All heavy atoms as a GROMACS GRO file, in nm:
protein
  468
    1MET      N    1   9.183   8.465  14.925
    1MET     CA    2   9.270   8.383  14.840
    1MET      C    3   9.405   8.364  14.910
    1MET      O    4   9.462   8.458  14.962
    1MET     CB    5   9.288   8.453  14.705
    1MET     CG    6   9.373   8.375  14.608
    1MET     SD    7   9.392   8.457  14.448
    1MET     CE    8   9.240   8.408  14.370
    2ALA      N    9   9.454   8.242  14.911
    2ALA     CA   10   9.582   8.213  14.975
    2ALA      C   11   9.698   8.267  14.891
    2ALA      O   12   9.688   8.279  14.769
    2ALA     CB   13   9.596   8.062  14.990
    3ASN      N   14   9.803   8.302  14.962
    3ASN     CA   15   9.923   8.348  14.891
    3ASN      C   16   9.985   8.231  14.818
    3ASN      O   17   9.990   8.120  14.871
    3ASN     CB   18  10.024   8.406  14.989
    3ASN     CG   19   9.988   8.543  15.039
    3ASN    OD1   20   9.901   8.610  14.982
    3ASN    ND2   21  10.052   8.586  15.144
    4PRO      N   22  10.038   8.255  14.698
    4PRO     CA   23  10.110   8.147  14.628
    4PRO      C   24  10.240   8.116  14.700
    4PRO      O   25  10.291   8.198  14.777
    4PRO     CB   26  10.136   8.208  14.490
    4PRO     CG   27  10.135   8.355  14.511
    4PRO     CD   28  10.038   8.380  14.624
    5SER      N   29  10.292   7.999  14.677
    5SER     CA   30  10.418   7.961  14.741
    5SER      C   31  10.534   8.042  14.681
    5SER      O   32  10.527   8.084  14.566
    5SER     CB   33  10.445   7.812  14.724
    5SER     OG   34  10.487   7.785  14.592
    6PRO      N   35  10.640   8.060  14.758
    6PRO     CA   36  10.759   8.126  14.704
    6PRO      C   37  10.811   8.056  14.578
    6PRO      O   38  10.861   8.122  14.487
    6PRO     CB   39  10.860   8.118  14.818
    6PRO     CG   40  10.777   8.109  14.941
    6PRO     CD   41  10.654   8.030  14.900
    7ILE      N   42  10.797   7.925  14.573
    7ILE     CA   43  10.842   7.850  14.455
    7ILE      C   44  10.761   7.890  14.331
    7ILE      O   45  10.817   7.912  14.225
    7ILE     CB   46  10.834   7.697  14.480
    7ILE    CG1   47  10.935   7.659  14.588
    7ILE    CG2   48  10.856   7.618  14.352
    7ILE    CD1   49  10.920   7.518  14.640
    8ASP      N   50  10.629   7.902  14.347
    8ASP     CA   51  10.544   7.943  14.234
    8ASP      C   52  10.580   8.082  14.186
    8ASP      O   53  10.585   8.109  14.065
    8ASP     CB   54  10.396   7.938  14.272
    8ASP     CG   55  10.345   7.795  14.290
    8ASP    OD1   56  10.406   7.702  14.234
    8ASP    OD2   57  10.244   7.778  14.361
    9ILE      N   58  10.606   8.172  14.280
    9ILE     CA   59  10.645   8.309  14.243
    9ILE      C   60  10.775   8.307  14.166
    9ILE      O   61  10.788   8.369  14.060
    9ILE     CB   62  10.656   8.398  14.368
    9ILE    CG1   63  10.518   8.419  14.430
    9ILE    CG2   64  10.720   8.532  14.333
    9ILE    CD1   65  10.518   8.486  14.566
   10GLN      N   66  10.873   8.233  14.214
   10GLN     CA   67  11.003   8.232  14.149
   10GLN      C   68  11.000   8.159  14.013
   10GLN      O   69  11.075   8.195  13.923
   10GLN     CB   70  11.110   8.174  14.241
   10GLN     CG   71  11.138   8.264  14.361
   10GLN     CD   72  11.161   8.409  14.324
   10GLN    OE1   73  11.235   8.442  14.232
   10GLN    NE2   74  11.095   8.499  14.395
   11LYS      N   75  10.911   8.061  13.998
   11LYS     CA   76  10.895   7.998  13.866
   11LYS      C   77  10.846   8.101  13.766
   11LYS      O   78  10.892   8.104  13.651
   11LYS     CB   79  10.797   7.881  13.873
   11LYS     CG   80  10.854   7.755  13.931
   11LYS     CD   81  10.749   7.646  13.932
   11LYS     CE   82  10.802   7.519  13.996
   11LYS     NZ   83  10.700   7.415  14.004
   12ALA      N   84  10.753   8.186  13.808
   12ALA     CA   85  10.699   8.289  13.720
   12ALA      C   86  10.802   8.395  13.687
   12ALA      O   87  10.795   8.460  13.582
   12ALA     CB   88  10.577   8.355  13.784
   13LEU      N   89  10.901   8.412  13.774
   13LEU     CA   90  11.003   8.516  13.756
   13LEU      C   91  11.136   8.460  13.704
   13LEU      O   92  11.235   8.532  13.698
   13LEU     CB   93  11.026   8.591  13.887
   13LEU     CG   94  10.905   8.665  13.942
   13LEU    CD1   95  10.939   8.728  14.076
   13LEU    CD2   96  10.854   8.768  13.843
   14GLY      N   97  11.138   8.333  13.668
   14GLY     CA   98  11.261   8.270  13.622
   14GLY      C   99  11.326   8.347  13.506
   14GLY      O  100  11.259   8.387  13.413
   15GLY      N  101  11.456   8.372  13.519
   15GLY     CA  102  11.531   8.437  13.414
   15GLY      C  103  11.532   8.589  13.422
   15GLY      O  104  11.599   8.654  13.342
   16ILE      N  105  11.461   8.648  13.517
   16ILE     CA  106  11.459   8.794  13.528
   16ILE      C  107  11.590   8.841  13.593
   16ILE      O  108  11.647   8.771  13.676
   16ILE     CB  109  11.335   8.841  13.607
   16ILE    CG1  110  11.309   8.989  13.582
   16ILE    CG2  111  11.348   8.812  13.756
   16ILE    CD1  112  11.172   9.036  13.627
   17ASP      N  113  11.636   8.957  13.550
   17ASP     CA  114  11.759   9.014  13.606
   17ASP      C  115  11.726   9.114  13.715
   17ASP      O  116  11.641   9.201  13.696
   17ASP     CB  117  11.840   9.085  13.495
   17ASP     CG  118  11.896   8.987  13.393
   17ASP    OD1  119  11.936   8.877  13.433
   17ASP    OD2  120  11.899   9.023  13.274
   18TYR      N  121  11.793   9.102  13.827
   18TYR     CA  122  11.778   9.194  13.939
   18TYR      C  123  11.891   9.294  13.938
   18TYR      O  124  12.000   9.262  13.891
   18TYR     CB  125  11.779   9.115  14.071
   18TYR     CG  126  11.657   9.028  14.087
   18TYR    CD1  127  11.655   8.897  14.038
   18TYR    CD2  128  11.544   9.076  14.151
   18TYR    CE1  129  11.544   8.817  14.052
   18TYR    CE2  130  11.431   8.995  14.166
   18TYR     CZ  131  11.433   8.867  14.116
   18TYR     OH  132  11.320   8.788  14.130
   19PRO      N  133  11.870   9.415  13.992
   19PRO     CA  134  11.748   9.468  14.050
   19PRO      C  135  11.642   9.493  13.944
   19PRO      O  136  11.674   9.514  13.826
   19PRO     CB  137  11.791   9.598  14.118
   19PRO     CG  138  11.913   9.639  14.046
   19PRO     CD  139  11.979   9.512  13.998
   20VAL      N  140  11.514   9.494  13.988
   20VAL     CA  141  11.402   9.506  13.896
   20VAL      C  142  11.288   9.581  13.963
   20VAL      O  143  11.270   9.570  14.084
   20VAL     CB  144  11.359   9.365  13.849
   20VAL    CG1  145  11.305   9.283  13.963
   20VAL    CG2  146  11.261   9.371  13.735
   21SER      N  147  11.214   9.657  13.885
   21SER     CA  148  11.099   9.731  13.938
   21SER      C  149  10.978   9.639  13.952
   21SER      O  150  10.972   9.533  13.889
   21SER     CB  151  11.063   9.847  13.846
   21SER     OG  152  11.009   9.798  13.725
   22LYS      N  153  10.882   9.683  14.031
   22LYS     CA  154  10.756   9.607  14.045
   22LYS      C  155  10.690   9.590  13.908
   22LYS      O  156  10.644   9.481  13.875
   22LYS     CB  157  10.663   9.679  14.141
   22LYS     CG  158  10.524   9.615  14.145
   22LYS     CD  159  10.426   9.704  14.217
   22LYS     CE  160  10.284   9.658  14.189
   22LYS     NZ  161  10.186   9.744  14.254
   23ASP      N  162  10.685   9.697  13.829
   23ASP     CA  163  10.620   9.689  13.697
   23ASP      C  164  10.686   9.584  13.610
   23ASP      O  165  10.616   9.509  13.540
   23ASP     CB  166  10.622   9.825  13.627
   23ASP     CG  167  10.527   9.926  13.690
   23ASP    OD1  168  10.436   9.884  13.765
   23ASP    OD2  169  10.544  10.046  13.662
   24ASP      N  170  10.818   9.576  13.614
   24ASP     CA  171  10.887   9.476  13.533
   24ASP      C  172  10.865   9.335  13.586
   24ASP      O  173  10.859   9.240  13.508
   24ASP     CB  174  11.037   9.508  13.524
   24ASP     CG  175  11.064   9.628  13.433
   24ASP    OD1  176  10.978   9.662  13.349
   24ASP    OD2  177  11.172   9.688  13.446
   25LEU      N  178  10.851   9.321  13.718
   25LEU     CA  179  10.817   9.189  13.774
   25LEU      C  180  10.682   9.142  13.718
   25LEU      O  181  10.668   9.028  13.675
   25LEU     CB  182  10.806   9.196  13.927
   25LEU     CG  183  10.932   9.210  14.008
   25LEU    CD1  184  10.898   9.233  14.155
   25LEU    CD2  185  11.021   9.089  13.993
   26VAL      N  186  10.585   9.232  13.721
   26VAL     CA  187  10.450   9.197  13.674
   26VAL      C  188  10.453   9.163  13.525
   26VAL      O  189  10.396   9.062  13.482
   26VAL     CB  190  10.351   9.312  13.704
   26VAL    CG1  191  10.217   9.289  13.636
   26VAL    CG2  192  10.333   9.329  13.855
   27LYS      N  193  10.520   9.244  13.444
   27LYS     CA  194  10.529   9.218  13.299
   27LYS      C  195  10.595   9.084  13.271
   27LYS      O  196  10.551   9.009  13.185
   27LYS     CB  197  10.606   9.331  13.230
   27LYS     CG  198  10.528   9.459  13.220
   27LYS     CD  199  10.614   9.568  13.158
   27LYS     CE  200  10.547   9.704  13.172
   27LYS     NZ  201  10.638   9.813  13.135
   28HIS      N  202  10.703   9.055  13.343
   28HIS     CA  203  10.775   8.929  13.321
   28HIS      C  204  10.686   8.810  13.357
   28HIS      O  205  10.680   8.712  13.282
   28HIS     CB  206  10.904   8.927  13.405
   28HIS     CG  207  10.991   8.810  13.377
   28HIS    ND1  208  11.086   8.810  13.278
   28HIS    CD2  209  10.997   8.687  13.435
   28HIS    CE1  210  11.147   8.692  13.276
   28HIS    NE2  211  11.094   8.616  13.371
   29ALA      N  212  10.617   8.820  13.470
   29ALA     CA  213  10.530   8.710  13.513
   29ALA      C  214  10.415   8.690  13.415
   29ALA      O  215  10.379   8.577  13.385
   29ALA     CB  216  10.477   8.738  13.654
   30GLU      N  217  10.359   8.800  13.364
   30GLU     CA  218  10.252   8.788  13.262
   30GLU      C  219  10.304   8.715  13.140
   30GLU      O  220  10.237   8.626  13.086
   30GLU     CB  221  10.201   8.926  13.221
   30GLU     CG  222  10.112   8.992  13.323
   30GLU     CD  223  10.074   9.135  13.288
   30GLU    OE1  224  10.145   9.198  13.204
   30GLU    OE2  225   9.977   9.185  13.343
   31GLY      N  226  10.423   8.750  13.097
   31GLY     CA  227  10.483   8.688  12.980
   31GLY      C  228  10.516   8.542  12.999
   31GLY      O  229  10.522   8.465  12.902
   32SER      N  230  10.535   8.501  13.124
   32SER     CA  231  10.567   8.361  13.150
   32SER      C  232  10.443   8.278  13.181
   32SER      O  233  10.454   8.160  13.213
   32SER     CB  234  10.668   8.350  13.265
   32SER     OG  235  10.608   8.384  13.387
   33GLY      N  236  10.326   8.341  13.173
   33GLY     CA  237  10.200   8.266  13.194
   33GLY      C  238  10.170   8.236  13.339
   33GLY      O  239  10.110   8.132  13.369
   34ALA      N  240  10.210   8.323  13.429
   34ALA     CA  241  10.187   8.302  13.572
   34ALA      C  242  10.037   8.291  13.602
   34ALA      O  243   9.954   8.354  13.536
   34ALA     CB  244  10.247   8.416  13.652
   35GLY      N  245  10.006   8.212  13.704
   35GLY     CA  246   9.867   8.194  13.745
   35GLY      C  247   9.809   8.318  13.813
   35GLY      O  248   9.882   8.412  13.848
   36ASP      N  249   9.679   8.315  13.834
   36ASP     CA  250   9.608   8.428  13.893
   36ASP      C  251   9.658   8.465  14.032
   36ASP      O  252   9.671   8.583  14.064
   36ASP     CB  253   9.458   8.400  13.899
   36ASP     CG  254   9.393   8.396  13.762
   36ASP    OD1  255   9.453   8.450  13.666
   36ASP    OD2  256   9.282   8.340  13.751
   37GLU      N  257   9.685   8.364  14.115
   37GLU     CA  258   9.733   8.393  14.251
   37GLU      C  259   9.867   8.465  14.248
   37GLU      O  260   9.888   8.560  14.322
   37GLU     CB  261   9.746   8.264  14.333
   37GLU     CG  262   9.616   8.208  14.383
   37GLU     CD  263   9.638   8.086  14.472
   37GLU    OE1  264   9.750   8.034  14.479
   37GLU    OE2  265   9.540   8.045  14.534
   38VAL      N  266   9.958   8.419  14.163
   38VAL     CA  267  10.089   8.482  14.152
   38VAL      C  268  10.073   8.625  14.101
   38VAL      O  269  10.133   8.718  14.156
   38VAL     CB  270  10.183   8.400  14.060
   38VAL    CG1  271  10.311   8.478  14.029
   38VAL    CG2  272  10.216   8.266  14.123
   39MET      N  273   9.992   8.643  13.998
   39MET     CA  274   9.973   8.777  13.941
   39MET      C  275   9.912   8.872  14.044
   39MET      O  276   9.955   8.986  14.057
   39MET     CB  277   9.886   8.771  13.816
   39MET     CG  278   9.951   8.700  13.699
   39MET     SD  279  10.118   8.762  13.656
   39MET     CE  280  10.086   8.936  13.628
   40GLN      N  281   9.813   8.826  14.118
   40GLN     CA  282   9.750   8.910  14.219
   40GLN      C  283   9.851   8.950  14.326
   40GLN      O  284   9.855   9.065  14.369
   40GLN     CB  285   9.632   8.837  14.282
   40GLN     CG  286   9.557   8.921  14.385
   40GLN     CD  287   9.435   8.849  14.440
   40GLN    OE1  288   9.398   8.741  14.396
   40GLN    NE2  289   9.372   8.910  14.537
   41THR      N  290   9.934   8.857  14.368
   41THR     CA  291  10.036   8.885  14.469
   41THR      C  292  10.137   8.986  14.417
   41THR      O  293  10.170   9.083  14.486
   41THR     CB  294  10.107   8.755  14.512
   41THR    OG1  295  10.009   8.669  14.572
   41THR    CG2  296  10.218   8.782  14.610
   42LEU      N  297  10.186   8.967  14.295
   42LEU     CA  298  10.285   9.059  14.240
   42LEU      C  299  10.226   9.199  14.221
   42LEU      O  300  10.293   9.299  14.248
   42LEU     CB  301  10.340   9.006  14.107
   42LEU     CG  302  10.424   8.879  14.119
   42LEU    CD1  303  10.466   8.831  13.980
   42LEU    CD2  304  10.547   8.900  14.207
   43ARG      N  305  10.103   9.206  14.175
   43ARG     CA  306  10.039   9.337  14.157
   43ARG      C  307  10.019   9.409  14.290
   43ARG      O  308  10.013   9.532  14.295
   43ARG     CB  309   9.906   9.322  14.085
   43ARG     CG  310   9.921   9.288  13.940
   43ARG     CD  311   9.787   9.284  13.868
   43ARG     NE  312   9.803   9.246  13.730
   43ARG     CZ  313   9.756   9.135  13.674
   43ARG    NH1  314   9.684   9.050  13.745
   43ARG    NH2  315   9.778   9.109  13.547
   44GLY      N  316  10.010   9.334  14.399
   44GLY     CA  317   9.990   9.391  14.531
   44GLY      C  318  10.118   9.431  14.603
   44GLY      O  319  10.113   9.487  14.713
   45LEU      N  320  10.233   9.405  14.542
   45LEU     CA  321  10.360   9.441  14.604
   45LEU      C  322  10.378   9.593  14.607
   45LEU      O  323  10.325   9.664  14.520
   45LEU     CB  324  10.478   9.381  14.526
   45LEU     CG  325  10.492   9.230  14.527
   45LEU    CD1  326  10.607   9.188  14.435
   45LEU    CD2  327  10.516   9.177  14.668
   46PRO      N  328  10.454   9.643  14.704
   46PRO     CA  329  10.485   9.786  14.704
   46PRO      C  330  10.560   9.826  14.577
   46PRO      O  331  10.638   9.746  14.522
   46PRO     CB  332  10.576   9.803  14.826
   46PRO     CG  333  10.544   9.687  14.915
   46PRO     CD  334  10.508   9.574  14.821
   47ASP      N  335  10.535   9.946  14.531
   47ASP     CA  336  10.596   9.997  14.407
   47ASP      C  337  10.737  10.046  14.438
   47ASP      O  338  10.756  10.161  14.478
   47ASP     CB  339  10.509  10.108  14.348
   47ASP     CG  340  10.551  10.145  14.208
   47ASP    OD1  341  10.631  10.070  14.147
   47ASP    OD2  342  10.504  10.249  14.159
   48ARG      N  343  10.833   9.956  14.422
   48ARG     CA  344  10.974   9.988  14.449
   48ARG      C  345  11.062   9.895  14.369
   48ARG      O  346  11.014   9.811  14.295
   48ARG     CB  347  11.004   9.978  14.599
   48ARG     CG  348  10.996   9.837  14.655
   48ARG     CD  349  11.036   9.835  14.802
   48ARG     NE  350  11.045   9.703  14.860
   48ARG     CZ  351  11.151   9.623  14.854
   48ARG    NH1  352  11.260   9.660  14.788
   48ARG    NH2  353  11.150   9.504  14.911
   49GLU      N  354  11.193   9.910  14.387
   49GLU     CA  355  11.288   9.823  14.319
   49GLU      C  356  11.320   9.703  14.410
   49GLU      O  357  11.337   9.718  14.530
   49GLU     CB  358  11.416   9.900  14.289
   49GLU     CG  359  11.511   9.826  14.201
   49GLU     CD  360  11.623   9.914  14.151
   49GLU    OE1  361  11.725   9.922  14.221
   49GLU    OE2  362  11.607   9.973  14.044
   50TYR      N  363  11.328   9.585  14.349
   50TYR     CA  364  11.358   9.462  14.420
   50TYR      C  365  11.497   9.415  14.381
   50TYR      O  366  11.531   9.410  14.263
   50TYR     CB  367  11.252   9.355  14.391
   50TYR     CG  368  11.120   9.398  14.450
   50TYR    CD1  369  11.032   9.480  14.379
   50TYR    CD2  370  11.086   9.364  14.579
   50TYR    CE1  371  10.914   9.525  14.434
   50TYR    CE2  372  10.967   9.408  14.636
   50TYR     CZ  373  10.882   9.488  14.564
   50TYR     OH  374  10.765   9.534  14.620
   51ASP      N  375  11.577   9.379  14.484
   51ASP     CA  376  11.718   9.346  14.461
   51ASP      C  377  11.746   9.198  14.441
   51ASP      O  378  11.855   9.163  14.393
   51ASP     CB  379  11.801   9.394  14.581
   51ASP     CG  380  11.798   9.546  14.593
   51ASP    OD1  381  11.800   9.614  14.489
   51ASP    OD2  382  11.796   9.595  14.708
   52SER      N  383  11.650   9.111  14.477
   52SER     CA  384  11.678   8.966  14.469
   52SER      C  385  11.547   8.889  14.477
   52SER      O  386  11.444   8.944  14.519
   52SER     CB  387  11.769   8.923  14.585
   52SER     OG  388  11.698   8.935  14.708
   53PRO      N  389  11.550   8.761  14.441
   53PRO     CA  390  11.430   8.677  14.459
   53PRO      C  391  11.385   8.673  14.605
   53PRO      O  392  11.265   8.675  14.634
   53PRO     CB  393  11.476   8.539  14.412
   53PRO     CG  394  11.590   8.565  14.321
   53PRO     CD  395  11.658   8.688  14.374
   54THR      N  396  11.480   8.671  14.697
   54THR     CA  397  11.446   8.670  14.840
   54THR      C  398  11.370   8.797  14.878
   54THR      O  399  11.274   8.792  14.957
   54THR     CB  400  11.574   8.657  14.925
   54THR    OG1  401  11.642   8.539  14.885
   54THR    CG2  402  11.542   8.651  15.072
   55ASP      N  403  11.411   8.909  14.822
   55ASP     CA  404  11.346   9.037  14.847
   55ASP      C  405  11.199   9.032  14.802
   55ASP      O  406  11.108   9.076  14.873
   55ASP     CB  407  11.422   9.146  14.772
   55ASP     CG  408  11.396   9.286  14.820
   55ASP    OD1  409  11.336   9.304  14.927
   55ASP    OD2  410  11.438   9.380  14.749
   56VAL      N  411  11.174   8.974  14.684
   56VAL     CA  412  11.037   8.961  14.632
   56VAL      C  413  10.956   8.869  14.723
   56VAL      O  414  10.843   8.902  14.762
   56VAL     CB  415  11.037   8.906  14.488
   56VAL    CG1  416  10.896   8.878  14.440
   56VAL    CG2  417  11.108   9.003  14.394
   57ASN      N  418  11.011   8.753  14.759
   57ASN     CA  419  10.939   8.659  14.843
   57ASN      C  420  10.906   8.717  14.980
   57ASN      O  421  10.798   8.692  15.034
   57ASN     CB  422  11.018   8.529  14.860
   57ASN     CG  423  11.014   8.444  14.735
   57ASN    OD1  424  10.928   8.458  14.650
   57ASN    ND2  425  11.112   8.355  14.723
   58LYS      N  426  10.999   8.796  15.035
   58LYS     CA  427  10.975   8.858  15.166
   58LYS      C  428  10.856   8.953  15.160
   58LYS      O  429  10.768   8.948  15.245
   58LYS     CB  430  11.102   8.931  15.209
   58LYS     CG  431  11.097   8.990  15.347
   58LYS     CD  432  11.233   9.042  15.385
   58LYS     CE  433  11.220   9.175  15.456
   58LYS     NZ  434  11.348   9.235  15.487
   59GLU      N  435  10.852   9.038  15.058
   59GLU     CA  436  10.738   9.131  15.043
   59GLU      C  437  10.609   9.056  15.015
   59GLU      O  438  10.503   9.091  15.066
   59GLU     CB  439  10.766   9.232  14.933
   59GLU     CG  440  10.857   9.343  14.971
   59GLU     CD  441  10.801   9.441  15.072
   59GLU    OE1  442  10.679   9.436  15.105
   59GLU    OE2  443  10.878   9.525  15.119
   60ALA      N  444  10.618   8.952  14.932
   60ALA     CA  445  10.497   8.875  14.898
   60ALA      C  446  10.438   8.808  15.020
   60ALA      O  447  10.315   8.801  15.033
   60ALA     CB  448  10.531   8.772  14.791
   61SER      N  449  10.520   8.763  15.110
   61SER     CA  450  10.469   8.696  15.229
   61SER      C  451  10.408   8.796  15.328
   61SER      O  452  10.330   8.757  15.414
   61SER     CB  453  10.579   8.616  15.298
   61SER     OG  454  10.676   8.702  15.355
   62ASN      N  455  10.440   8.924  15.312
   62ASN     CA  456  10.385   9.028  15.400
   62ASN      C  457  10.255   9.086  15.345
   62ASN      O  458  10.189   9.163  15.411
   62ASN     CB  459  10.484   9.143  15.417
   62ASN     CG  460  10.605   9.102  15.499
   62ASN    OD1  461  10.596   9.012  15.580
   62ASN    ND2  462  10.716   9.167  15.475
   63SER      N  463  10.221   9.051  15.220
   63SER     CA  464  10.102   9.111  15.159
   63SER      C  465   9.975   9.035  15.190
   63SER      O  466   9.976   8.926  15.238
   63SER     CB  467  10.120   9.125  15.008
   63SER     OG  468  10.138   8.999  14.948
   0.00000   0.00000   0.00000
C-alpha cells in the first residue's frame, strides 16, 4: 500500500494541538474520519511525542 500524501495526513490531523503523542494522533485522525491509508500510516509511527506537523510527516515518510 502506498503512503498517503502529507496533505492527506495533515487534513486528518487538522486542529490538533502539538506536542502530541502517537496515541492522540491516531485518536484524532479516527475522529476526523481519516481513510485507511492515513490510519495505517499513523498506527505505524514510532510511539513517541510529535512536536509539529512536519515532525509527523517526516516520520510518516520513513515508514
